[in-house]
Structures are given as C-alpha cells and as structure tokens.
ZAMARGU-4260 file (C-alpha; in steps of 0.2 Angstrom, whole numbers, plus 5000, padded with zeros to 4 digits):
<rodrens>
0) 5233/5599/5588 | 5247/5591/5579 | 5262/5601/5572 | 5273/5592/5559 | 5289/5598/5551
5) 5295/5585/5539 | 5289/5569/5548 | 5291/5571/5567 | 5281/5582/5578 | 5286/5600/5580
10) 5280/5617/5585 | 5279/5631/5572 | 5292/5642/5578 | 5303/5654/5568 | 5295/5652/5551
15) 5278/5654/5559 | 5281/5670/5569 | 5274/5687/5563 | 5292/5693/5562 | 5297/5681/5547
20) 5289/5678/5531 | 5286/5661/5523 | 5285/5660/5504 | 5268/5651/5503 | 5255/5647/5516
25) 5243/5633/5510 | 5226/5632/5518 | 5219/5615/5517 | 5228/5598/5517 | 5217/5587/5507
30) 5225/5579/5491 | 5226/5595/5482 | 5234/5605/5496 | 5246/5590/5499 | 5251/5589/5481
35) 5255/5608/5481 | 5265/5606/5497 | 5275/5592/5488 | 5278/5603/5472 | 5283/5618/5482
40) 5294/5608/5494 | 5303/5600/5479 | 5306/5618/5473 | 5314/5622/5489 | 5302/5636/5494
45) 5297/5639/5512 | 5279/5633/5515 | 5267/5633/5529 | 5252/5621/5528 | 5236/5623/5539
50) 5222/5611/5541 | 5208/5612/5554 | 5207/5593/5555 | 5219/5584/5566 | 5220/5568/5555
55) 5217/5561/5538 | 5198/5559/5535 | 5196/5540/5537 | 5182/5537/5525 | 5182/5536/5506
60) 5178/5551/5495 | 5187/5553/5478 | 5191/5537/5469 | 5197/5541/5452 | 5212/5550/5444
65) 5218/5550/5426 | 5235/5548/5417 | 5239/5566/5417 | 5237/5566/5436 | 5248/5551/5438
70) 5261/5561/5428 | 5259/5575/5441 | 5263/5563/5455 | 5278/5557/5445 | 5284/5575/5444
75) 5285/5575/5463 | 5294/5558/5464 | 5278/5549/5470 | 5273/5538/5455 | 5279/5522/5463
80) 5271/5525/5480 | 5255/5530/5472 | 5255/5515/5460 | 5256/5504/5476 | 5239/5510/5482
85) 5230/5512/5466 | 5225/5501/5452 | 5224/5505/5433 | 5207/5506/5426 | 5208/5495/5411
90) 5190/5489/5409 | 5181/5505/5405 | 5163/5510/5408 | 5148/5502/5402 | 5131/5511/5400
95) 5116/5499/5403 | 5098/5502/5401 | 5083/5497/5412 | 5081/5480/5402 | 5100/5476/5405
100) 5105/5480/5387 | 5123/5487/5385 | 5120/5504/5376 | 5138/5510/5375 | 5155/5505/5381
105) 5169/5518/5384 | 5183/5505/5383 | 5198/5505/5394 | 5214/5498/5389 | 5229/5489/5397
110) 5241/5499/5385 | 5250/5514/5391 | 5242/5531/5387 | 5250/5547/5381 | 5257/5551/5398
115) 5268/5536/5399 | 5256/5527/5411 | 5238/5520/5411 | 5224/5532/5406 | 5214/5529/5422
120) 5217/5524/5440 | 5206/5520/5455 | 5211/5522/5473 | 5205/5524/5491 | 5207/5542/5496
125) 5214/5540/5514 | 5228/5529/5507 | 5232/5541/5493 | 5232/5556/5506 | 5245/5546/5517
130) 5256/5544/5502 | 5255/5563/5498 | 5258/5568/5516 | 5273/5556/5518 | 5280/5564/5502
135) 5278/5581/5511 | 5288/5574/5526 | 5303/5573/5514 | 5305/5592/5515 | 5311/5601/5530
140) 5306/5618/5521 | 5288/5613/5523 | 5280/5614/5540 | 5262/5607/5543 | 5250/5612/5557
145) 5236/5600/5559 | 5221/5604/5570 | 5224/5623/5565 | 5210/5633/5558 | 5214/5649/5549
150) 5202/5662/5555 | 5208/5678/5547 | 5219/5684/5532 | 5225/5702/5532 | 5236/5708/5517
155) 5251/5718/5520 | 5262/5727/5508 | 5273/5712/5504 | 5264/5698/5513 | 5248/5691/5520
160) 5245/5689/5539 | 5237/5673/5543 | 5229/5671/5560 | 5225/5653/5566 | 5218/5644/5581
165) 5218/5626/5588 | 5203/5614/5587 | 5198/5619/5605 | 5196/5637/5600 | 5211/5644/5608
170) 5221/5657/5597 | 5238/5650/5593 | 5246/5664/5583 | 5249/5674/5568 | 5261/5670/5553
175) 5266/5679/5537 | 5267/5672/5520 | 5271/5680/5503 | 5256/5671/5495 | 5242/5661/5502
180) 5233/5647/5492 | 5216/5641/5497 | 5215/5623/5494 | 5201/5622/5508 | 5187/5615/5498
185) 5169/5620/5494 | 5167/5631/5510 | 5183/5639/5507 | 5189/5652/5520 | 5201/5659/5508
190) 5188/5662/5495 | 5176/5670/5507 | 5190/5682/5512 | 5193/5686/5493 | 5174/5689/5491
195) 5175/5679/5475 | 5159/5676/5465 | 5153/5658/5461 | 5145/5655/5444 | 5131/5641/5445
200) 5132/5629/5430 | 5116/5621/5433 | 5117/5605/5442 | 5111/5602/5460 | 5105/5584/5461
205) 5106/5574/5477 | 5113/5556/5476 | 5115/5543/5489 | 5134/5537/5489 | 5138/5522/5498
210) 5154/5512/5500 | 5156/5493/5504 | 5170/5482/5508 | 5168/5464/5500 | 5171/5449/5512
215) 5174/5439/5496 | 5183/5448/5481 | 5178/5433/5470 | 5159/5438/5470 | 5153/5439/5452
220) 5152/5458/5451 | 5158/5468/5436 | 5176/5473/5435 | 5172/5488/5426 | 5161/5504/5430
225) 5143/5503/5426 | 5131/5517/5423 | 5113/5510/5426 | 5103/5521/5415 | 5086/5516/5423
230) 5073/5530/5423 | 5065/5521/5438 | 5081/5523/5448 | 5098/5529/5440 | 5113/5521/5448
235) 5132/5520/5446 | 5143/5505/5451 | 5162/5506/5453 | 5175/5493/5456 | 5187/5504/5466
240) 5202/5495/5473 | 5205/5478/5482 | 5188/5473/5490 | 5181/5491/5489 | 5165/5494/5479
245) 5155/5510/5477 | 5137/5512/5472 | 5129/5530/5468 | 5110/5530/5468 | 5100/5545/5462
250) 5088/5552/5475 | 5071/5552/5468 | 5056/5563/5471 | 5048/5558/5488 | 5063/5550/5495
255) 5067/5553/5513 | 5086/5555/5514 | 5086/5549/5532 | 5078/5533/5527 | 5089/5531/5511
260) 5105/5530/5522 | 5098/5516/5533 | 5107/5500/5530 | 5091/5490/5527 | 5086/5503/5513
265) 5103/5502/5505 | 5104/5483/5504 | 5086/5482/5497 | 5092/5495/5483 | 5106/5484/5478
270) 5099/5467/5482 | 5101/5461/5463 | 5120/5462/5465 | 5125/5459/5483 | 5118/5453/5500
275) 5121/5460/5517 | 5131/5445/5523 | 5143/5447/5508 | 5150/5464/5512 | 5153/5477/5526
280) 5144/5494/5524 | 5158/5507/5526 | 5149/5523/5523 | 5133/5530/5517 | 5129/5548/5514
285) 5117/5559/5503 | 5127/5571/5493 | 5121/5585/5482 | 5131/5585/5466 | 5135/5603/5462
290) 5143/5612/5447 | 5150/5629/5451 | 5165/5639/5445 | 5173/5654/5454 | 5176/5670/5445
295) 5192/5678/5453 | 5205/5664/5457 | 5217/5677/5462 | 5216/5693/5473 | 5233/5701/5476
300) 5242/5688/5486 | 5227/5676/5489 | 5224/5662/5476 | 5212/5647/5475 | 5214/5629/5469
305) 5204/5614/5469 | 5186/5613/5475 | 5188/5631/5482 | 5188/5637/5464 | 5177/5624/5456
310) 5165/5610/5459 | 5160/5596/5447 | 5148/5582/5447 | 5157/5565/5448 | 5151/5558/5431
315) 5168/5560/5423 | 5178/5557/5438 | 5187/5573/5436 | 5184/5583/5453 | 5201/5579/5461
320) 5210/5579/5444 | 5205/5597/5441 | 5213/5602/5457 | 5229/5592/5453 | 5230/5601/5437
325) 5227/5618/5446 | 5242/5616/5457 | 5253/5609/5443 | 5250/5625/5434 | 5252/5636/5449
330) 5267/5629/5457 | 5280/5633/5444 | 5273/5650/5442 | 5274/5653/5461 | 5292/5647/5460
335) 5297/5659/5446 | 5289/5674/5454 | 5296/5670/5472 | 5314/5667/5464 | 5313/5683/5455
340) 5313/5675/5438 | 5296/5682/5433 | 5285/5697/5437 | 5270/5694/5449 | 5258/5696/5434
345) 5263/5679/5428 | 5251/5673/5441 | 5237/5681/5432 | 5239/5668/5418 | 5234/5655/5431
350) 5215/5658/5431 | 5214/5663/5413 | 5222/5646/5407 | 5214/5635/5420 | 5196/5641/5421
355) 5191/5638/5403 | 5199/5621/5404 | 5189/5617/5420 | 5173/5623/5413 | 5175/5611/5398
360) 5175/5596/5410 | 5161/5603/5422 | 5150/5607/5407 | 5152/5590/5400 | 5149/5581/5416
365) 5133/5591/5418 | 5127/5586/5401 | 5132/5568/5404 | 5123/5568/5421 | 5108/5575/5412
370) 5108/5559/5401 | 5111/5547/5415 | 5098/5555/5426 | 5083/5554/5414 | 5068/5548/5424
375) 5054/5550/5410 | 5052/5533/5402 | 5049/5539/5385 | 5064/5551/5385 | 5074/5536/5392
380) 5068/5526/5377 | 5073/5539/5365 | 5090/5541/5373 | 5092/5522/5372 | 5088/5523/5353
385) 5102/5536/5351 | 5114/5526/5360 | 5111/5510/5350 | 5112/5521/5334 | 5130/5524/5338
390) 5130/5535/5354 | 5131/5554/5356 | 5147/5563/5353 | 5146/5569/5371 | 5155/5553/5377
395) 5171/5557/5368 | 5183/5561/5383 | 5188/5579/5381 | 5206/5586/5379 | 5203/5604/5380
400) 5216/5617/5377 | 5222/5629/5391 | 5213/5646/5390 | 5222/5662/5385 | 5239/5663/5393
405) 5257/5660/5390 | 5254/5652/5373 | 5245/5668/5367 | 5237/5665/5350 | 5248/5650/5345
410) 5237/5637/5337 | 5237/5619/5343 | 5246/5610/5349 | 5250/5625/5359 | 5240/5624/5375
415) 5239/5605/5375 | 5249/5593/5386 | 5264/5586/5377 | 5265/5567/5378 | 5278/5558/5388
420) 5287/5546/5377 | 5301/5533/5383 | 5317/5540/5375 | 5329/5529/5365 | 5341/5528/5381
425) 5326/5520/5390 | 5322/5535/5401 | 5305/5544/5401 | 5305/5561/5395 | 5301/5569/5411
430) 5315/5560/5420 | 5326/5570/5408 | 5318/5587/5409 | 5313/5587/5427 | 5301/5601/5432
435) 5309/5614/5421 | 5305/5623/5405 | 5311/5614/5390 | 5317/5620/5373 | 5318/5605/5361
440) 5323/5606/5342 | 5336/5605/5329 | 5353/5614/5331 | 5351/5628/5318 | 5334/5634/5324
445) 5339/5634/5343 | 5356/5642/5340 | 5349/5654/5328 | 5339/5664/5342 | 5346/5681/5348
450) 5352/5685/5365 | 5335/5690/5373 | 5328/5673/5370 | 5344/5665/5377 | 5343/5676/5392
455) 5325/5671/5395 | 5329/5653/5394 | 5344/5655/5406 | 5334/5665/5419 | 5320/5652/5419
460) 5333/5638/5421 | 5327/5630/5405 | 5333/5613/5398 | 5339/5615/5380 | 5339/5599/5370
465) 5347/5603/5353 | 5349/5585/5347 | 5331/5577/5350 | 5331/5558/5349 | 5320/5550/5335
470) 5305/5549/5346 | 5305/5568/5349 | 5310/5572/5331 | 5296/5561/5324 | 5284/5572/5335
475) 5291/5588/5328 | 5290/5581/5310 | 5272/5576/5313 | 5268/5594/5318 | 5278/5601/5304
480) 5290/5609/5316 | 5308/5610/5320 | 5308/5616/5338 | 5296/5618/5352 | 5294/5626/5369
485) 5287/5615/5384 | 5282/5623/5400 | 5287/5615/5417 | 5269/5608/5418 | 5272/5599/5402
490) 5260/5609/5391 | 5266/5615/5374 | 5269/5634/5373 | 5271/5633/5354 | 5280/5625/5340
495) 5292/5634/5327 | 5299/5631/5310 | 5312/5645/5311 | 5323/5654/5324 | 5312/5669/5322
500) 5296/5659/5326 | 5305/5652/5341 | 5310/5669/5347 | 5292/5675/5346 | 5286/5660/5357
505) 5301/5664/5369 | 5295/5682/5370 | 5280/5676/5379 | 5290/5668/5393 | 5291/5678/5409
510) 5307/5685/5414 | 5313/5695/5429 | 5307/5713/5427 | 5297/5709/5411 | 5278/5711/5410
515) 5269/5698/5400 | 5263/5704/5383 | 5245/5706/5381
</rodrens>
C-alpha cells in the first residue's frame, strides 16, 4: 500500500479519520479521477483519493483525446506538460475498403481549432496518467491512498462514511467525506452502492486490440488512422505517439480468443503491413466493446463520472473524453455547493446536462461501428457505393448541446462550448477568465442589471468584462447579442441583447439559499 499527500509518502491521518470530514472522496485514480483531483485541488477543497491498484497500470489503453479535453487540461495548468507527452493528430482518418480504395477521408488539420489548440491528440496512457498524478501532487489539500480498496459506503446526515482496506485484505480504516465521486470504471463499486440502472444501447462486439512498438519509426506505415472496412476482417490501424502503433481487429464467428492473442496469429493478421522482426509486441487482449449509459448519476451524496456512468465503443475515440467532460462539469458545481455559494440541488443539473451529451456520442459511435463492422459482402458493396457517392452524414463529428440544465430553454449557442480565442493583448481567453463564471458584454447592458443579478455574480466570484476586445465583440455581433454568460466549464449559459434578458439568464445561476428554477 502506498499513501501520498502531495508528492512524498504519507499516512492518511487527520483528514482520513472518522472524526473529521473531507470535502470530497474520489474512488478511482485513472485519468478521470486524477483530473477531478486536479480540478478540486486547484479549487482548494480537501480531497481524498482511493485506488485499489498500487501503481499506474503500465500498458496502453486510451490513446486519443480532443481539443476540448486539452482545454480542460489547460484549466488545471497542465497543458504544457500534457503537450510534452502527446502529439497533435493532424492527418485525419481514412476509410479504406477491401480492394484498397479510399472511400472517405475525415481530414485532420495543422490549424488550431476552436479551443485554441489542435482538434485531436494521441498519447500513451501511462505517460498521461503520470502527468496528471504529478499535477495532483502540487496540492497539499489532496491526499492519495494507493493500494486501498473501498469496501463500503454508508451515508450519514451530512457526510458519507467510506470504509477501505489494503491490497492484502486487511481493514485500514474509515473516513468521512461530504461527497463521494465514483470514477472507478465499468465495474464501479460506487455505482453498485447506488443501485444505479444501466441502459444497454446495443453494441457488444469483441475485438482484438494489440499494441506494438516499432524498432524503426521510418517504416512505411500510414501517419494517419485507417479504418479497413473489409467484410472478411474489419480492422483499425492507429499511429499513436512516437514508435507506438495500435491495431484493432474484429473477432469473427468461429474465432478462438485464446488463439487470437498468440503472437503467431497476430503477426499473420497484420503481415501485409509489418513483420515480427520490425516491432515489439507490447500487449494483446480481446475486449468486448460495450455501449451502456447509467440512469441515476447522483444518489444523495454519491455521484458517478467516466466509465462508471457510461461506456462507449472506441470508433470515435471519445471514451476518456466523455469522462473528462464529466468532471469539468461537476468540479465547479461541487465547489459552489461546498463553498456555500449554491444549494445542493445544483448537482442535479450534472446528469441532466451530461447524459444527453454522452448519449449523442455513444449512439453515433454505435452507428459508425455498425458501418465499419459490416461482414456481408453485398452489404459492404452497397456501403462502398454510398461512401463513393459522398459519404453518409453519420461521419460529421457531433457538437451536441448540453441537456436540460442551467441554460434552461435558451436557444443555441446556449448549451454549446464557447471558443477560446487569443485576445488582442496576446493572452488566451481562459488565461483571463480562470475557472470562474464570466459575464461579458457592453457597458450599458451589463451595468443596467438589478441588484439581484449583481449579487449572484458576486456570490459566484464571477469575472465581469464590460469592455470586450474586438475578438469577443465580433462573436457577440455574429450572434446578434450584446452580452453573454459563460459557465466556469466554458459552456454558454445564454446571450442577451438587453439588461432584462441578461437578468433572466442570471436568474438561472445558483446562489446560496436559492433553489434552481424548474
């Protein structure tokens, strides 16, 4: 068992006793749990983190995140460190049929995307996890217990009692936290304690996933991702980072999973691209790609995030991304509630906003998988004809709105992420705003609101910019607006033309002792 408080080894003492109460306990210290630890640590909350594994899992798992997730890393002060272990995905994804014809290219770009960074990144998960854990080590208010398995959760009147034990099975102790967040994956202990129901969205397909490390990075392999839409054996190839490459190979009827993971079988399956002497086989495993969504992400003081709340097949590369969006949505709401700035029912908006957003990505990944996984030759030929005629609309990358929540019935752009421009003074927008609520607009609209709106802004420590620079003014003009409210997670709450409209948007902001309007 390893205990960490900041960076060095420690025992869980005062904050982990049953006589004191931490603000938040996080169960699970993968990328999502570590990201939440960073965000809550940065907010100054007292946090306990538990993970049953004593060290970072050393083999590759997730390999992709998008520009919005890089922006979340930026919000925790980790953009540079993450950039050092990730590469921008500038070359896109090619869909190739059995004859080798390119059916469709989802183009990448070297240009910066709307979030002020590349649109896609590839990485090696153990390296990313080390960066995130090093980030957590900055905060003395975050204590981490590795090799600690949470065994029981008991709700009290104002806290949850968390019982845990070491990897050897010995009982270590009991702690209390005001909220417990389950970031503990598909077999979530927290979800089981909540009794949350999982909705099956239809895909349960086994695939062989194997990772290789090239001995020579100059081998003539594609620099882009390739979807091999071959009905005889659908495959995916990914250029990950550095010498790392991944192949995902669909398990066909009659395949023996034990035989598939043998090195001889793997090298035979990819013989057209690479030979055994050209790479080291790092990992080979048969996964079943699932598509499920929890109903009930919050039960009192227990909440879920990441794979504990939803699982998606990897065809869009959005599994980890969804979890990162979860904790970006949840962290600022937890801070507002725990600081007494908002009523606890603010946390009810977490699932109502995030679940429809996640569903849009999962359902698209399922539909995309159904197209890639076609094994009937005639159906594959029909698919190829549709591709060559212009490609189905399914391949447009979605930008779904948040579900019902703080934006209420406001029309778009409410519920959509706000872009991150570089301002006229050279700074990025988020460098100016920090992780705070923002009200941006022209002076007469902003200063024309009443005392209640001003009180809400002050209670939530809002940044008020009443003289937007040209970049922000142009955005307002394009949306026929003169003011806007941005949430701390950089989603738009609403845009206004008048002070009255701005007051109505502001009224949806939580404030201490104020229940959210229905």
